[in-house]
C-alpha positions in Angstrom: 38.9 -10.1 -34.6 36.7 -7.4 -35.0 36.4 -7.1 -31.0 40.3 -6.9 -30.9 40.9 -4.3 -33.4 37.8 -1.9 -31.8 38.3 -2.6 -27.9 41.9 -3.6 -27.3 43.7 -0.3 -27.3 40.9 2.0 -25.8 41.3 4.1 -22.7 38.6 2.6 -20.4 38.5 5.1 -17.6 35.2 6.9 -19.1 33.9 3.5 -19.3 34.5 2.5 -15.9 32.9 5.9 -14.4 29.9 5.4 -16.1 29.6 1.8 -15.1 30.2 2.8 -11.5 27.4 5.5 -11.9 25.1 3.1 -13.5 25.6 0.5 -10.7 24.6 2.9 -8.0 21.8 4.3 -10.0 20.5 0.8 -10.6 21.0 -0.3 -7.0 19.4 2.8 -5.6 16.7 2.4 -8.1 15.9 -1.0 -7.2 16.1 -0.6 -3.6 13.9 2.9 -3.4 10.9 0.9 -5.5 11.1 -2.2 -3.4 10.7 -0.3 0.0 8.2 2.1 -1.4 5.9 -1.2 -2.3 6.6 -2.4 1.2 5.7 1.0 2.8 2.5 1.2 1.0 1.8 -2.5 1.9 2.6 -2.1 5.7 -0.6 -3.2 7.9 -2.7 -4.2 4.9 -2.9 -7.9 6.1 -3.7 -6.6 9.5 -6.7 -4.5 8.9 -10.0 -5.0 7.3 -10.4 -1.4 6.2 -9.0 -0.1 2.8 -5.7 1.2 2.4 -5.2 4.9 3.7 -8.8 4.6 5.3 -9.4 5.7 8.9 -12.4 7.2 11.0 -12.3 10.6 12.0 -14.6 12.6 14.4 -14.8 15.6 16.5 -12.8 16.1 19.6 -14.3 15.9 22.9 -14.0 19.3 24.7 -15.5 20.7 28.1 -18.1 22.7 25.7 -19.2 19.6 24.0 -19.7 17.9 27.2 -22.1 20.6 28.6 -23.8 20.5 25.2 -22.6 23.7 24.5 -21.3 22.5 21.0 -22.1 19.8 18.7 -20.2 16.8 18.0 -22.0 15.6 14.8 -21.3 16.5 11.5 -23.6 18.5 9.1 -24.2 17.8 5.3 -22.2 21.1 4.8 -19.4 19.7 7.0 -19.3 16.6 5.2 -19.3 18.3 1.8 -16.3 20.6 2.8 -14.3 17.5 3.6 -15.2 15.9 0.6 -13.9 18.7 -1.5 -10.5 18.8 0.2 -7.7 18.0 -2.1 -6.4 15.1 0.4 -9.8 13.4 0.4 -10.1 10.2 -1.9 -13.4 9.3 -0.4 -15.6 9.9 2.5 -18.6 8.8 3.8 -20.8 9.0 7.1 -21.0 6.1 9.4 -24.3 5.0 10.0 -25.2 4.3 13.7 -28.2 2.2 15.0 -30.9 4.1 16.9 -32.5 0.9 17.9 -31.3 -1.5 20.7 -29.1 -4.0 20.1 -27.2 -7.0 22.0 -24.7 -9.6 20.9 -24.6 -13.2 22.6 -23.2 -16.4 21.9 -24.9 -19.2 20.5 -22.7 -21.9 20.4 -21.7 -24.8 23.0 -18.1 -24.1 22.3 -18.2 -21.2 24.6 -20.0 -20.3 27.8 -23.0 -17.8 27.5 -22.1 -14.4 27.2 -24.3 -11.3 26.2 -23.5 -7.6 25.8 -25.3 -4.6 24.9 -23.5 -3.5 21.6 -23.0 -0.7 19.2 -23.2 -1.2 15.5 -22.1 0.8 12.6 -22.1 0.2 8.7 -20.0 1.5 5.8 -20.4 1.0 2.0 -18.0 -1.9 0.9 -15.8 0.4 -1.0 -14.3 1.2 2.2 -13.5 -2.3 3.4 -11.4 -5.0 1.8 -13.9 -7.8 2.5 -15.5 -9.5 -0.8 -18.5 -8.1 -1.7 -20.3 -11.2 -1.9 -19.7 -11.7 1.7 -20.7 -8.1 2.7 -24.3 -8.2 1.9 -27.6 -9.1 3.6 -31.2 -9.5 3.0 -33.7 -10.5 5.3 -34.0 -13.8 3.8 -30.3 -14.8 4.6 -29.6 -17.1 7.6 -26.8 -15.0 9.0 -25.8 -11.4 9.4 -22.2 -10.7 8.6 -20.3 -8.6 10.8 -16.6 -7.1 11.5 -15.8 -7.4 14.9 -13.6 -5.0 16.9 -10.4 -6.9 18.1 -11.0 -5.3 21.5 -14.3 -7.1 21.7 -12.5 -10.6 21.1 -9.9 -9.7 23.8 -12.8 -8.8 26.2 -14.2 -12.2 25.1 -11.2 -14.2 25.8 -10.7 -12.3 29.2 -14.1 -13.3 29.9 -13.3 -17.2 28.7 -10.0 -17.1 30.7 -11.7 -16.1 33.9 -14.3 -19.2 33.5 -11.1 -21.5 33.0 -12.0 -22.5 29.6 -9.6 -22.2 26.2 -9.2 -18.7 24.5 -10.7 -18.3 21.2 -8.2 -17.5 18.1 -9.6 -15.4 15.2 -10.1 -18.3 13.0 -12.0 -20.0 15.7 -14.2 -17.0 16.3 -15.6 -17.1 12.9 -16.8 -20.3 13.3 -18.7 -19.8 16.8 -22.3 -19.1 16.7 -23.4 -15.5 17.6 -26.8 -13.8 17.5 -28.0 -10.2 17.7 -31.2 -9.2 19.9 -33.0 -6.2 18.0 -35.2 -4.5 20.2 -37.4 -1.5 21.0 -39.9 -0.6 23.9 -42.4 -2.7 21.9 -40.9 -5.6 20.5 -37.7 -7.8 19.9 -36.2 -10.2 17.3 -32.9 -12.6 17.0 -31.0 -12.7 14.2 -28.0 -15.2 13.7 -24.6 -13.6 13.2 -21.3 -14.8 11.4 -18.0 -13.1 12.1 -16.2 -12.4 8.8 -13.2 -10.1 9.9 -11.9 -8.1 12.7 -10.8 -4.4 12.9 -8.2 -2.7 15.1 -9.7 0.8 13.7 -13.6 0.9 14.7 -14.7 0.3 18.2 -18.1 -0.7 17.1 -19.3 -3.9 15.3 -19.8 -3.2 11.6 -22.6 -4.5 9.7 -24.1 -4.0 6.0 -25.9 -0.9 5.6 -29.0 -3.1 4.4 -29.1 -4.5 7.9 -28.7 -1.2 9.4 -31.6 0.2 7.3 -33.5 -2.9 8.2 -33.0 -2.3 12.2 -33.7 1.3 11.9 -37.0 0.8 10.0 -38.4 -2.2 12.1 -37.4 -1.2 15.6 -37.8 2.9 15.5 -37.2 4.8 18.6 -37.1 8.1 19.5 -33.4 8.6 19.5 -32.6 10.9 16.5 -30.0 9.4 14.1 -26.6 11.6 13.9 -23.5 11.4 12.0 -20.7 11.5 14.7 -17.9 9.5 12.7 -16.8 9.6 9.1 -14.8 6.9 7.2 -12.2 8.9 5.0 -9.7 7.8 2.5 -6.7 9.8 2.3 -4.9 10.1 -1.2 -1.3 8.9 -1.4 1.3 11.4 -0.4 -1.4 13.8 1.0 -1.3 12.4 5.0 0.5 15.7 6.1 -2.3 18.0 4.6 -4.7 15.6 6.2 -3.0 15.8 9.6 -2.7 19.8 9.6 -6.7 19.7 8.7 -7.4 17.7 11.5 -5.4 20.0 14.1 -7.0 23.2 12.6 -10.5 21.8 12.8 -10.4 20.2 16.3 -11.0 16.7 14.7 -9.2 13.3 15.6 -8.7 9.9 14.3 -7.3 6.9 16.5 -3.7 7.1 17.2 -2.4 4.0 15.9 -4.1 4.9 12.5 -2.3 8.2 12.5 1.2 6.8 13.3 0.9 4.2 10.5 -0.2 6.7 8.2 2.3 9.3 9.0 5.1 6.6 8.8 3.8 5.6 5.1 3.7 9.2 4.2 7.1 10.1 5.2 8.7 7.0 4.3 6.9 7.0 0.9 8.0 10.4 0.3 11.6 9.6 1.1 11.8 6.5 -1.4 10.0 8.6 -4.2 12.6 11.2 -3.9 15.3 8.4 -3.9 13.6 7.1 -7.0 13.8 10.5 -8.7 17.5 10.8 -7.8 18.1 6.9 -9.2 16.4 7.7 -12.5 18.5 10.9 -13.0 21.6 9.2 -11.9 20.8 6.2 -14.5 19.9 8.6 -17.1 23.2 10.3 -16.8 25.3 7.3 -16.7 23.5 6.1 -19.5 24.5 9.2 -21.5 28.0 8.9 -20.6 28.1 5.2 -22.0 26.2 6.4 -25.1 28.8 9.0 -25.4 31.7 6.4 -24.8 30.2 4.2 -28.0 29.9 7.2 -29.8 33.4 8.2 -29.2 34.7 4.5 -29.6 33.0 4.7 -33.2 34.5 7.9 -34.2 38.0 7.0 -33.1 37.8 3.6 -35.0 36.3 5.1 -38.1 39.6 4.1 -40.2 39.4 0.6 -38.8 35.6 0.2 -39.3 35.9 1.5 -43.1 39.0 -1.1 -43.4 36.7 -4.0 -42.2 34.0 -2.8 -44.4 36.1 -2.9 -47.4 37.4 -6.5 -46.3 34.0 -7.7 -46.5 32.5 -7.4 -43.2 29.2 -6.3 -43.3 27.6 -3.1 -41.3 25.2 -5.6 -39.4 28.0 -7.8 -38.0 30.3 -4.9 -36.9 27.2 -3.3 -35.4 26.2 -6.6 -33.7 29.9 -6.8 -32.1 29.6 -3.4 -30.8 26.1 -4.1 -29.3 27.2 -7.4 -27.7 30.2 -5.7 -25.9 27.8 -3.2 -24.4 25.3 -5.7 -23.7 27.8 -7.5 -21.6 28.7 -4.3 -20.0 24.9 -3.8 -19.1 24.6 -7.4 -18.0 27.5 -6.9 -15.4 26.1 -3.7 -14.0 22.4 -5.1 -13.7 24.0 -8.3 -11.8 26.3 -6.2 -9.7 23.4 -3.9 -8.7 20.9 -6.7 -8.1 23.5 -8.4 -5.7 24.2 -5.1 -3.9 20.2 -4.8 -3.6 20.3 -8.3 -2.0 23.0 -7.7 0.5 21.5 -3.9 1.3 17.8 -5.2 1.5 19.3 -8.1 4.1 20.6 -5.5 6.6 17.7 -2.9 6.3 15.2 -5.8 6.9 17.2 -6.5 10.1 17.3 -3.0 11.0 13.4 -2.7 10.4 12.8 -5.9 12.5 15.0 -4.5 15.2 12.9 -1.2 15.1 9.5 -3.2 15.2 8.4 -2.8 11.8 7.5 -6.0 10.3 7.2 -6.0 6.4 7.1 -8.9 3.8 10.7 -10.3 3.7 10.0 -11.3 -0.2 11.3 -9.7 -3.2 9.0 -7.4 -5.3 8.8 -8.2 -9.3 8.5 -4.5 -9.8 11.5 -3.6 -8.9 13.3 -6.4 -10.4 11.4 -5.6 -13.6 12.6 -1.7 -13.2 16.3 -3.0 -13.8 15.2 -5.1 -16.8 13.4 -2.2 -18.3 16.3 0.1 -17.9 18.6 -2.7 -19.3 16.5 -2.8 -22.5 16.4 0.8 -22.9 20.2 1.0 -22.7 20.3 -1.8 -25.1 18.0 -0.4 -27.7 19.6 3.0 -27.3 23.1 1.6 -27.9 21.9 -0.5 -30.9 20.5 2.4 -32.9 23.6 4.6 -31.9 26.1 1.9 -33.0 24.2 1.4 -36.1 24.1 4.8 -37.1 27.9 5.3 -36.2 28.9 2.2 -38.3 26.7 3.6 -41.4 28.2 6.9 -41.1 31.7 5.6 -42.1 30.3 4.3 -45.3 
């Protein structure tokens, strides 16, 4: 009876406009949050380095080839990069001054040996469990991160020998060993692969092993810092790219492409989130104003209902339930629209060669639930205040 008295004869054009605005805002909001998350996740499962982490070095020029300029970083240059606004973290990459070679040590693959170049970085710049990325002289194995190009070379060698090629998982079970040496002595250390990387050309080892090799197998070759591991802050990739261009620095091309893609897409989706929030907010205001107008136009009816014995709580709950149903319809419709939109966007991304996780993100769904809750709470207090004002 209360519902029929309050809502049956109302002009619903303002309500419909507000519902359409809320529907569009909710749909844009959940879609933009979902793809912002997916863009930031892009490439994470394939790379052992931390998010937005890349290696930079000075460009090789004709001057550096003739030893007229230096390609190593001074402490002053490193400190300058550390103080840049786009820098979240930076660290010199330690390189070996001792001789080192890697060879197979397993019956599963034929004998293979090659002189290699090893480097080390702190665990803060990798996504490997710190328990796996450590080494001491008493340990049986040295954990290493192998460049994927090295595995490709190993498989090419295996193919030439007419034996099966090695997958990533199988490579982690194959025995390898290092030969550490200088002009006076040599030593062997067993090696275990714990991960792979597309970003680093050298084999990565824990810093404790690098210190051990440089200390126990010293050479006359001076240690130089020619590369830096740098983590770029979210949304600052444009500044980072401009800095590299001005200072004649470079990073691996595929890292720059992925970083630029994530930065541009992240910025666009962030703008869309802002627009969506404004749309949802304005549509919410229209809904609140509609509720206020409804109560104002029905002051006589509400006062009559109160005199007949209906409690303010009962009338408030009726008004609230009406708008909860409205919000539920808007939320459900926006989630359905998001599902349809997501299907086509994912298909377009796959066609374009961009593979992202196909599942739904919890945060994007929670955003709709949160907005639904805010709408409900605001409308409850608005209805309660309007009903009590008629007393």
